[in-house]
C-alpha positions in Angstrom: -194.7 -2.6 -40.1 -194.3 -5.2 -37.3 -192.5 -4.0 -34.3 -188.9 -5.3 -33.6 -188.6 -6.2 -30.0 -185.5 -7.7 -28.3 -185.3 -9.5 -25.0 -181.7 -9.5 -23.8 -180.9 -11.9 -21.0 -177.4 -12.1 -19.4 -176.3 -15.7 -19.2 -175.7 -17.0 -15.6 -175.4 -13.4 -14.6 -174.2 -13.6 -11.0 -171.8 -16.4 -11.8 -170.5 -14.8 -14.9 -169.7 -11.6 -13.1 -167.9 -13.5 -10.3 -165.9 -15.4 -12.9 -164.5 -12.2 -14.3 -162.3 -12.2 -11.1 -161.8 -16.0 -11.2 -161.1 -16.9 -14.8 -159.4 -20.1 -13.7 -162.8 -21.4 -12.7 -164.5 -21.0 -16.1 -164.2 -24.7 -16.9 -164.8 -25.8 -13.3 -168.3 -26.4 -12.0 -168.9 -23.2 -10.0 -172.0 -21.6 -8.4 -172.8 -18.5 -6.5 -174.7 -19.1 -3.3 -176.3 -17.4 -0.3 -174.9 -17.4 3.2 -175.2 -20.9 4.7 -174.7 -19.5 8.3 -177.9 -17.4 7.9 -179.7 -20.4 6.3 -179.8 -18.7 2.9 -177.7 -21.5 1.6 -179.2 -21.9 -1.8 -177.8 -21.8 -5.3 -178.3 -18.3 -6.8 -176.5 -18.9 -10.1 -174.3 -21.5 -11.7 -172.0 -21.8 -14.7 -172.3 -24.1 -17.7 -170.1 -26.9 -16.3 -172.2 -27.0 -13.1 -175.4 -27.2 -15.3 -174.1 -30.3 -16.9 -174.1 -32.0 -13.5 -177.8 -31.0 -13.1 -177.1 -28.2 -10.5 -180.2 -26.0 -10.4 -180.9 -22.5 -9.2 -182.8 -22.2 -5.9 -181.8 -25.7 -4.7 -179.9 -26.1 -1.5 -176.1 -26.3 -1.3 -176.5 -29.8 0.1 -178.6 -30.9 -2.9 -176.2 -29.3 -5.4 -173.2 -31.1 -3.9 -175.0 -34.4 -3.9 -175.0 -34.0 -7.7 -171.6 -32.4 -8.0 -169.2 -33.1 -5.0 -166.5 -30.9 -6.4 -168.7 -27.8 -6.9 -166.9 -24.6 -6.2 -169.0 -22.1 -4.2 -168.5 -18.4 -4.4 -170.2 -15.7 -2.2 -172.6 -13.2 -3.7 -171.7 -9.5 -4.2 -175.0 -7.8 -5.0 -173.5 -4.3 -5.3 -171.2 -5.6 -8.1 -174.1 -7.2 -9.9 -176.0 -3.9 -9.8 -173.0 -2.1 -11.3 -172.6 -4.5 -14.1 -176.4 -4.3 -14.8 -176.0 -0.6 -15.3 -173.1 -1.1 -17.7 -175.0 -3.7 -19.8 -178.0 -1.4 -20.1 -175.7 1.5 -21.0 -174.6 -0.5 -24.0 -178.2 -1.1 -25.0 -178.8 2.6 -24.8 -176.4 3.1 -27.7 -179.0 1.3 -29.9 -182.3 2.6 -28.6 -183.8 4.7 -25.8 -186.7 2.3 -25.4 -185.2 0.0 -22.8 -187.3 -1.7 -20.1 -185.4 -3.7 -17.5 -187.0 -6.9 -16.3 -185.0 -7.7 -13.3 -181.3 -7.1 -12.8 -180.1 -9.2 -15.7 -182.9 -8.9 -18.4 -184.2 -6.0 -20.5 -186.6 -5.5 -23.4 -185.5 -3.2 -26.2 -187.7 -1.7 -28.9 -185.5 -1.1 -31.9 -188.3 -0.5 -34.4 -187.5 3.2 -34.8 -183.7 2.8 -34.8 -183.1 -0.4 -36.7 -182.5 1.4 -40.0 -179.5 3.2 -38.4 -177.7 -0.1 -37.9 -178.3 -1.8 -41.3 -182.0 -2.8 -41.0 -181.6 -6.5 -40.3 -182.9 -7.5 -36.8 -180.7 -10.6 -36.4 -177.6 -8.8 -37.5 -178.2 -6.0 -35.0 -178.9 -8.5 -32.2 -175.6 -10.3 -32.9 -173.8 -6.9 -32.9 -175.2 -6.1 -29.4 -174.2 -9.6 -28.1 -170.7 -9.1 -29.5 -170.4 -5.6 -28.0 -171.4 -6.9 -24.5 -169.0 -9.8 -24.7 -166.0 -7.7 -26.0 -166.4 -4.8 -23.6 -167.6 -6.5 -20.4 -166.6 -10.1 -20.8 -170.2 -11.2 -20.3 -172.5 -13.2 -22.7 -176.2 -12.5 -23.4 -178.9 -14.4 -25.3 -181.2 -12.3 -27.4 -184.8 -13.1 -28.4 -186.0 -11.1 -31.5 -189.7 -10.9 -32.1 -192.7 -8.7 -32.8 -193.9 -8.5 -29.2 -192.4 -8.7 -25.7 -193.7 -12.1 -24.7 -192.3 -13.9 -27.8 -189.0 -12.0 -27.5 -188.6 -13.4 -24.0 -189.4 -16.9 -25.2 -186.7 -16.4 -27.8 -184.0 -15.4 -25.4 -184.8 -18.6 -23.3 -185.0 -20.8 -26.4 -181.2 -21.1 -27.0 -178.5 -20.4 -24.5 -175.8 -19.3 -23.9 -174.7 -16.5 -26.2 -177.3 -17.0 -28.9 -179.9 -15.1 -31.0 -183.3 -16.6 -31.8 -185.7 -14.9 -34.1 -189.5 -15.6 -33.7 -191.6 -14.0 -36.5 -195.3 -13.8 -37.4 -194.6 -16.6 -39.9 -192.6 -19.1 -37.7 -194.0 -18.6 -34.2 -196.4 -21.5 -34.5 -193.5 -23.9 -35.3 -191.2 -22.5 -32.6 -193.5 -21.4 -29.7 -196.5 -23.7 -29.8 -194.6 -27.0 -29.0 -193.0 -25.4 -25.9 -194.3 -26.3 -22.4 -197.1 -24.0 -21.3 -195.0 -23.2 -18.2 -192.4 -21.4 -20.5 -195.0 -18.7 -21.2 -194.6 -15.5 -19.2 -196.8 -15.4 -16.1 -197.9 -19.0 -16.2 -197.2 -20.0 -12.7 -197.5 -23.3 -10.9 -201.1 -22.7 -9.9 -202.3 -21.8 -13.4 -200.3 -24.7 -14.9 -201.9 -27.1 -12.5 -205.4 -25.9 -13.5 -204.6 -26.1 -17.2 -203.1 -29.6 -16.9 -206.4 -30.8 -15.6 -207.9 -29.9 -19.1 -205.0 -31.4 -21.1 -203.3 -28.0 -21.7 -199.6 -28.7 -21.3 -198.2 -26.8 -24.3 -198.5 -23.2 -25.5 -200.1 -24.5 -28.7 -202.8 -26.3 -26.6 -203.4 -23.1 -24.7 -203.7 -21.1 -28.0 -206.3 -23.6 -29.2 -208.3 -23.6 -26.0 -211.6 -21.8 -25.9 -210.9 -18.2 -24.8 -214.1 -17.8 -22.8 -213.5 -21.1 -21.0 -210.1 -19.9 -20.0 -211.7 -16.8 -18.4 -214.0 -19.1 -16.5 -211.1 -21.1 -15.2 -208.5 -18.4 -14.6 -210.4 -15.1 -14.6 -208.9 -12.1 -16.3 -205.6 -13.9 -16.5 -207.1 -16.5 -18.8 -207.8 -14.0 -21.5 -204.4 -12.5 -21.1 -202.6 -15.8 -21.5 -204.7 -16.7 -24.5 -203.6 -13.5 -26.1 -200.0 -14.3 -25.3 -200.2 -17.8 -26.7 -201.7 -16.5 -30.0 -199.1 -13.7 -30.5 -201.6 -10.9 -29.7 -199.6 -9.3 -26.8 -198.8 -5.7 -27.8 -197.7 -3.8 -24.6 -195.1 -1.1 -25.3 -191.5 -1.2 -24.2 -191.2 1.6 -21.6 -188.6 4.3 -22.3 -185.5 4.2 -20.2 -186.1 5.6 -16.8 -189.9 5.5 -17.1 -191.7 4.3 -14.0 -193.6 1.1 -14.5 -196.0 0.2 -11.7 -195.4 -3.3 -10.2 -197.9 -6.1 -10.8 -197.2 -7.5 -7.3 -195.2 -6.7 -4.3 -193.7 -9.4 -2.1 -191.2 -9.9 0.7 -189.9 -13.2 2.1 -187.7 -14.3 5.0 -185.7 -17.4 5.7 -185.5 -17.4 9.5 -182.3 -18.1 11.4 -184.0 -21.0 13.1 -187.3 -22.7 12.6 -190.4 -21.0 14.0 -192.7 -23.1 16.1 -194.5 -21.0 18.7 -197.4 -18.7 17.7 -195.6 -15.6 19.0 -192.6 -16.3 16.8 -194.7 -16.8 13.7 -196.7 -13.7 14.6 -193.6 -11.5 14.8 -192.3 -12.9 11.6 -195.5 -12.2 9.8 -195.8 -8.7 11.3 -192.3 -7.9 10.0 -193.1 -9.1 6.5 -196.5 -7.3 6.5 -194.8 -4.1 7.4 -192.2 -4.5 4.6 -194.8 -5.2 2.0 -197.0 -2.3 3.2 -194.1 0.1 3.0 -193.3 -0.9 -0.6 -197.0 -0.6 -1.6 -197.2 2.9 -0.2 -193.9 3.8 -1.9 -195.5 2.8 -5.3 -198.8 4.5 -4.5 -200.7 1.2 -4.8 -203.2 -0.9 -2.9 -203.7 -4.7 -3.1 -206.9 -6.7 -3.6 -205.2 -10.1 -2.9 -202.7 -11.4 -0.4 -200.7 -14.6 -1.0 -198.8 -16.5 1.8 -196.1 -19.0 1.0 -194.9 -21.2 3.9 -191.8 -23.3 3.7 -191.0 -26.2 6.1 -187.5 -27.4 7.0 -187.7 -30.0 4.2 -188.2 -27.2 1.6 -191.8 -28.1 1.0 -193.9 -25.1 0.2 -197.6 -24.5 0.9 -199.0 -21.5 -1.1 -202.4 -20.0 -0.2 -204.1 -16.7 -1.2 -207.3 -14.9 -0.4 -209.0 -11.7 -1.6 -209.0 -8.8 0.9 -212.2 -7.3 2.1 -211.0 -4.0 0.6 -207.9 -3.0 -1.2 -205.2 -2.0 1.3 -201.6 -0.9 1.8 -201.4 -1.0 5.6 -199.3 -3.5 7.6 -202.2 -4.0 10.1 -204.7 -5.3 7.5 -202.0 -7.4 5.7 -201.0 -8.9 9.0 -204.6 -9.8 9.9 -205.2 -11.4 6.5 -201.9 -13.3 6.6 -202.5 -14.7 10.1 -206.0 -15.8 9.0 -204.5 -17.7 6.1 -201.9 -19.3 8.3 -204.6 -20.3 10.9 -206.5 -22.3 8.2 -203.6 -23.8 6.2 -200.7 -24.6 8.6 -200.7 -27.6 11.0 -200.4 -26.6 14.7 -196.9 -26.8 16.0 -195.3 -27.6 12.6 -191.9 -25.8 12.2 -191.7 -22.9 9.7 -188.4 -22.3 7.9 -189.5 -19.4 5.7 -192.5 -17.2 5.0 -193.2 -15.0 2.0 -196.1 -12.5 1.7 -197.1 -11.3 -1.8 -199.6 -8.5 -2.4 -201.2 -8.7 -5.9 -204.1 -7.4 -8.0 -202.8 -3.9 -7.4 -204.6 -0.7 -8.2 -203.5 3.0 -7.7 -204.4 4.5 -4.3 -206.7 7.0 -5.9 -208.9 4.3 -7.4 -209.1 2.3 -4.2 -211.3 4.8 -2.4 -214.1 4.0 -4.7 -213.8 0.3 -4.2 -214.9 0.1 -0.5 -217.1 -3.0 0.3 -220.1 -3.3 2.6 -218.6 -6.0 4.8 -215.1 -4.8 5.5 -213.8 -5.6 9.0 -212.3 -2.1 9.6 -214.5 1.0 9.5 -213.3 3.5 6.9 -212.6 6.1 9.6 -210.4 3.7 11.5 -208.6 2.6 8.3 -207.8 6.2 7.5 -206.3 6.7 10.9 -204.2 3.6 10.5 -203.0 4.7 7.1 -202.0 8.1 8.5 -200.1 6.5 11.3 -198.2 4.2 9.0 -197.4 7.0 6.6 -196.0 9.0 9.6 -193.8 5.9 10.3 -192.6 6.0 6.7 -191.6 9.7 7.1 -189.8 9.0 10.4 -187.9 6.1 8.8 -186.9 8.1 5.8 -185.4 10.8 8.0 -183.9 8.7 10.8 -183.5 5.2 9.3 -185.6 2.1 9.2 -184.8 1.2 12.8 -186.2 4.4 14.2 -189.8 3.0 14.3 -190.7 -0.7 14.4 -193.9 -2.8 14.3 -193.4 -3.9 17.9 -196.7 -2.2 18.9 -198.6 -4.2 16.3 -197.1 -7.5 17.5 -197.7 -6.7 21.1 -201.3 -5.8 20.5 -201.9 -9.0 18.7 -200.5 -11.3 21.5 -203.8 -11.6 23.3 -205.8 -11.8 20.0 -203.6 -14.6 18.8 -203.8 -16.8 21.9 -206.3 -19.1 20.1 -204.4 -19.4 16.9 -202.7 -22.8 16.2 -199.1 -21.7 16.5 
């Protein structure tokens, strides 16, 4: 028997929650945005009338108002969104205990074992769940129904808002393969750019591409994406409350003013490296790869990544790697609006000890001391608060070392 997997996606979630308190704005172009005073003035969510004007998520308020001068802006209330996310998932829990959240407004459900309790028809049950969420919470969701998680997610994106799309073993070639390759889960800008060079612009073209050639082009990810395109993805939906290790860990910061001097950039990178390292240690993971995304005042991004000499979860080594990337990829004196550090290709800490290389920059004994020090900082912070210990010592130590960097 084929599995029956749902992907349930709340429509315009932030905006929909806000409009519960502002029903008079339902037919008025409305968006939720970050705080312009702290330079987080981007669109976080928008309603359907705003979409008709071409307003897009992640664009600036200025850009959105160029398209829609009468756009109503509402502030974000993240605590409220978390509360409604819990309520939505509590409804899902009435139909299955196999619920895997994918962000605050999306979840996968495996109803294979419970479908017979609700009539046995996948589409009918999906519609029932949609109606229940709408009637009890005043929110709408779109549901993708399929035999695996990847196609279920494509289904929830296929038709919005408040819709059900069923993708089966028999019809997925007609529905999925004509879609742009960027619609496929985990096909980012970098992978799409590589694929486009070989004429692969649709999911069908990816499915027809030689699998071994994809591995040559994209590494292990190439084989994974080929499986996705051909309907061969079969990962399980994790039971509710089950811990799922992250595939990557990243933190970004839009600074209150543009950074120009090298010491300003150094402090910003040190702060982000510390945040990423803390999260890696919390998950018990180490990273093989670090990616740095730099945004200039015109919202142009430069994204660079490099493998690390050895897998790490220390702020010190992430800081060194990030500064090395910046040194080789950012023009001297150019202003920096925002920086994001993303650690990827993660492995459990226990496996990392066997992966030490011959040419690492830091001796194993020194690395162990650094790890112990940073774990001690974690303990102090958990007891006395995050501000009890900072990374000032790291930044100060690097001042002399960074004198020759182009910042």
